[in-house]
Phi, psi and omega in degrees: 000323180298326182271340183287310181301309177302326179296315179294321179298319174297318178301315182292325178297316180296321177300315181299315183290338178269349186254107182294332179295316177295323179293319178296315179299323185282322189240326184276315185297317179298321177296315178300320186288317181295324176289316182294309182289325180302320181274327187281320183268122179210144174260356177280116185249112179231181175057047174294133181280120188248134173244137186233119171261097183260106178263003183255323179050049182245173177295324181295318181290322178292325178295321179298316180298320180296325179295329175286314190277342186286336188271000177082357179268344181230141181232122181288115183248342181202151176231078181298163180254353184207164181293325181298322180292327176297316177302316179297321182294323181286317178300324183274348181085003178293330175235145173257334182229140177227137173252133175243103180266115185286161172296143181087008184303306182296323180296316181293326175294314183300320181277358180058037175273350185081159182207145177252131177242131179275129178237119182254133182233134173290106181265016180294333171251100191296322182290318176299317180296320180297314181293317178299321178296322176297319178298314183299313181297324179292321178296316181293320179299315179294323179289319178301317181297317180294326178294320179295317178295321177293325178293319180290321180295327178294332180269007177081019179255125177289121185279047173288147182077018174244116354293158181300324176237121183244090184292139175246099186266129172241128180265120177270155173071338176207067189297333181275354181055043178279126181292335176302323180294335177268322186285316186299314177300322175295322180297324178305316180287318181295316179293318180299320182295312182295313183294315181300314178295321177295325182297315182270353182292342182252001189298308187275312186295329177292320178292325177297318179292323182279345181087003183274357176291337180299323179300322179287325180294330179287347181272159176281013181290138180278166186299311183293331176295318177300310185292319177298316178298320179290330182283328188304311181299321180291331174297317176299315178301316180298321181294318178298318178298317179300315180294320180294312182288330175292318177296323176293322179297320182286316187280313186276317183262003177055038177279131180292151172236090190268344187262198184272127177294322181298313177298320179298316179292322179295316178290325177296326176298316179294317178294321178295324177295322179293320179294318178295325179294328176295313178296322180295318179296318180296324180290331181281321184275335183281148178269336182225157180297322181298316181294321180297317175300317180297321179296319182290320180296318182287331185268347184241307188297306184293312178297322182294324181282318191256331188248011188254354188091359182292310183263323186230143179296131179298327182295338183271358181275158173302152185304319184289330174288323176300324180297323180291329184295342181293340180259011179263106184304325182300329180305314185287319185286329176298319176296321181291313183294320176293321179296318182282314186288322188257327189250349183056048180292142175286167183299327181300326181282347184252007182293317185297307179296328179290321179292324175299315180297319180299317180293320177296315180297317181295318179297314180296316178295321178297317177298319177302316179296314182295326180277339184286121182256120181275058179199162181272000000 
């Protein structure tokens, strides 16, 4: 047994080295994906297109506009002269947010009579509108407090205790709130899962189509020895891919790596084995390479992107969908990568997700061995 598995592993390694498509899939595709997704996927929404209908033309109205444009989240793109023109700008998408400052705005503020300002937000993209509304409310809240303090100071009252509660919020693990720090660790898990499963999805079915499986069937090699031998080269490749894309995340996207490299590699090994087992099972049950690829894409890409907590919080999903996420390996490795890279979590905190990955990988590999028929 000791000589059988290495022999099969050497055979599979030679095949990998001779097949440029496998080398592309193993080394070029992960780099392209981390760079493309790392730049394309972002939760940081800035540069809202702002239109301002200023009917007051006062220092107060200009001060309000400056408060919007000074923080970098809003960009003044138009100054319409009528409400109809505001509607046209929002309809065409030229503006996402519109302010309508009425005449007498500065006078009413000075007299402390209060004023109403109409703010229109394009809600066709609900997430963007929600974030933009939060920015707007924050700007007005800050300005209202400053106006109250100024009014009290003019009356000789020291504005202490305004606002009554002044929260001092500190964000741990990602103080700059950079979306890259959240996305890149998740991308490592998503890309590894897809690539690992694709690499092994063709191992058995390819030999069956080419007719070379007969040679293995004629040997005394056992079923599990064949599958383990075929998996080993791809396990090494998956670990190399993990190191490369993690390095790109740290160097290119400036994502911190606060935790232990040893723990990261150890958990990546378990996760890679689970991903390879998915591809191996697809290769065993499929009759053609095309069908094996389709199985892998449907069973890894969509669940890893949508059901792993990468794009959407699992806690906000319906209960029955949350139950499905327990069989998605990327769910556990995303938790591990974020915990290691951002939080420097100790090994004890990562035992549970690692055990889940180990159980899933063992189950999938066992099913693959049972389904693999050492006969034509």
